[in-house]
N, C-alpha and C positions, 0 to 999 in steps of 0.2 A: 452792688458787688457780687452776690450771689449769681444773679442773672449774667453778669460779664463773664464770672468764671465758667457757668455753664456753657454759654457760646463759645468762649475760647476752647473748651474741651472738644466742642461737638466739629468746630470747624479743624481743628488740630488731628482729630481722628479722622474726618473725611479727607484732609491733606494726605494723611499716612496711606490711607486705603487706597487712594488714588495712585500715589508712588509705588505700592506694593503690586497694584496690578499693571502697572507701567513696567516694572522689573520682570514680573513674570511673565510679560510678554516679549521680553527682549529674547534674542536668540542664545545668550550664554546661559539662560535657565531652561531653556526647552531640551527635553530629553529626548533622544534620537529613537524613534519608531521603525520596528521592523515591518516592512509591507513587502508581502511576496505576491506575485502575479499567481494565477491557478496552475499555469504550467510548471513553476518554481514549487509550489505545494505538493503537487505530484512527483515531481522529481524528488524533493527530499524527504518525503514519506517513504516512498520505495527505497532510497538509498540507505536510509536508516533502517528500515525494516529489514533488508538484505543484510546488512552488518550485524544487526541484533541476531539474525538466525544463525548465522555462523561463527560469532563469537560466543554464543550460547551453546551452541553444539560442540564447538572446540573445547569448552569449559569441562564437559563431561569426558573427552580424553583426556584431559588434565587430572581430573579426580578419579580416573580408570573406572567408569560405570561398569559393572559386571556383565550386563545383558549385552554389551558391545560385542563379547566373545562369540555370542551366537551369530553375528553378521561377519565378524572375521574367519568364522569356520566355515562359510559360505566358498571361501577362496581356499579351504584346506589349511589355514592357519590354526596351530595349536592352541589351547587354553592359556598356557604360560607364555608363549609369544605374544599373544593377543596383549597381556597385560603390558609387556616391553614395548609396543608398538603405539598403545593409545596415546601416551603424551605426545609423540611426534605427530600423530595425525592431528591431535587436538591444536597444537600449537601451529600448524599448517593452517588450519580452519580459522583460528584467529588473526593470523597475520593477513588472511585474504579478507577478512572481515574488516579489520582495520585500514586495508588499503582501499576497499570499496567507501570507507567513510571519509577518507582523506584525500585519495587520489583514485577516482573511480575509473579505470580504463575497462575499455570494451572486452578485452582478452579475459581479464579477470571475472567480469559479468559472465562471459560466456562459460567459463570454468565453474564457476557456480551454479549456473543453470544444470549442467552436465552431473557436476558432483552433488549437488541437491537431489537430483532425480534417481542417480545410482544409489545413494545412502538410504533414500526412502524405500526403494525398491527392494533393497537387502533385506526388509521386515517380512514380506511375504516370502521372498526367495529363503529365508532361515525358519519358514513354518508358521509366521505369523499370519492373520487375517488380511486379505488384499485391501480392506478398509484402512488399514495402517499406511499403506503407501498413499492413498489418494487423500487421506487425511493430512498429510504433510505437503500438499500441493503448493502451498505458501513458501514453501522451502526454494524451490526451483522457480516458481510464479512470479514471486516478486521480483527476481533481477531479470527474469525475461520481459516483462512488463515495461522495466527501466530501460532496456535495450530497444524496445520498440518505439518507447517515448524519444529516445535520443536520436532517432533517426537509422537511416541503413548503413551497412558496412560496406563502403565503397571498395576499398582496397585493404592489402597488410598492414600500410602504416596507421589506418584509422584505427585498428585493433588496439594500438597502445598510445592512441591519444585519450585524454579523460573525456569523460562524456560531461556536457555543462547543464547547468539548470536554467540557463538563459535559451531555452527552445522555443522556435516558434510553430506552434501547432497548426496543423490543418485539418480538415474536416477527415479525410483519409486517415492520418496517425491517431487521431482521437479515436475514431472507429476501430482500430486495432487493439489500441489499449484498453478501451473498455470492454471490447470482445474478449479480449485476454483475461482480464481480470473478473469478468463474470463467470468466466468457465473455473478460474481458479477458485473464486469463492464457492461456486457450486460443489467443486469437487470436495474442498476441506471441510464444508458442512455436511456433505453428503458421507464423507467418511467418518466424521466424529460423530453423526447421527446414528450410522450404521453399527460403532462401535459400541453406543449406547444401548441399542436394540438387542446386539449380541450380549448384552450384559458383561462387559468386560470387568474383570475383578477390580482391578485398580479404580475404575471409573465408579464402580457402586462401593467400593470401599471409601472412595471420596466423599460421596453423597453422605454414606453414613456417619462419617467423622464430623461432618456440617452439622449432624443433629437430625436428619431424616429419619423417621422410624421405618420406613421400608425404601430400602436403597435401591431394589431390585425396580420397583415401581416407578421412582423417580427416574431411573434411566430411560425408562420405556417412554415417558411423558418427554423428557428431554431429547429423545432419539427423534421420536415426531414433531416435535418443535423446530429442530434443525433440518430434517430432511423437506419438510413443507417450506421452511424457508429457503433450501437452498433451490428448489424449483422455482419458489417465487422471483428469487434474485436473477436466476437463469433466464425465466421467460420474461418478466418485466421488473427491472429493478428500480423501485422507488427509492429516491434518496432517504427518505424517513425509515424506511426497512432497513437499507444497509446501515444506517446510524444505529439503530436497535440492535443489530447482530454485532457491529463493532465495538459497542459497550458490552454486550453479552459476552463475546470472545475475550475481551481484554481483561472482563472481571473473574469469569469463571476459570480461566486459567492461573489464577492467582491462589487456588486452593488445593494444589497438589501436595499429598502428604509429605513427600521428599523432594529435596533440591528445590524448594519452592521458586527461588528466584533464577535460577538457570532454568527451569523447565518455562517459566514466563518469558524469559529473554529469547530462547530457542525459538520459540513461536512467533516472533516478531513478524515473519512473513505473514501469519494470519491476520493479524491486526492492519498490518502496513496494507494488504490487498484491499481489505475492506475500507480503511480509511482513504487510500488512492482513488478506489472506485467512486466513493462519496465525492471527492473533489472533482473528478471528472465528469460525472454526471452533472454538475452544476454548469459545466461549458456548453452541454447539448443544446439548450435554447439559445444560446449566442450563436451557433454554428449553424443552427437551424435557420435562425433569422436571418443570418446573413446567406445562406445558400439561396434562401427565398428572394431576398434583395437581388442577389447576383442574378437569378433567373428571370425576374421581372426585367432587369436592364439590359439582359440579353434578348428578350423577348421583343422589347421595345426597339433595340437597335436593328433585330433582324426585320421588324415591320417597317421602319423608316428605310431600309435598304431595299425593302421589297416595294415600297411605295415610290422610291427614286427611281428604279428599275422600271416600274410599271410606267412612270411619267415619260421616261426617255423614249421607252418603246413606242408610245402614244405618238410622242413628237416625231419620231422617225417614220412613222406611219402617214403622218400627217404631210411631212416633207416630201415623201415619195408621191 
């Protein structure tokens, strides 16, 4: 009796296990899996990064960040009027950031490239070091790379059509996107590294608040690290190196003493440029292989054509 009960339970369990496996393999139990092509990964990375940059930047206008008065003064706008205008400027920034997120038309991308460059340039124009400008290369570099990825602007109508993630990359477009991102990453790392070497007060205070006993020495080491990394990525961008600096930038920007969340979001262009470059470099071997295969095919075709022409020439000589 005991043996019968054990066998019954064993076969019942096996039958239950078989049915469960069968059910789990049914489509009703399968969860949808999002699969992106490499081109889509680059597109969405740059698109989200551009949106982050301008939403974060606009947030500072809403909360009326005092240092902005220096940038308004470049245009001769008074201190009091600057505070009144900041929320309007911030709202426009956030609006364009949301447009890029949900309906990314080329006209808005072009505006973000120009506006991102101008707002970054206002820093040296207001008396800050030039490194402050190039350190913000991601602000205008991310939307520029997205424009290059999305193809040329053929006419005015295409300016108001949304760019799509379903792009078909070719070797020429990939080269342009990678070159753009390499320069952008080089500039932002060079600029931030330069600010460290110049011992910018806010940066030194940041290291001190993190527990480093000598904030100045830490700034010097970080500056050298970032500048060496900038030239390394410009000259030979290994994917592993790009990934290291992506993690470094995304992590180190979390430790601002004030407005941590807004500061981190505003620098989305920096992380986005690094991550998009990491995705793009993964495509280089594929296009290199395809180019070599195409070259071999063209060579074989040309050789066959030459042999055919030679045979026809010999036949004509023989006939004569």
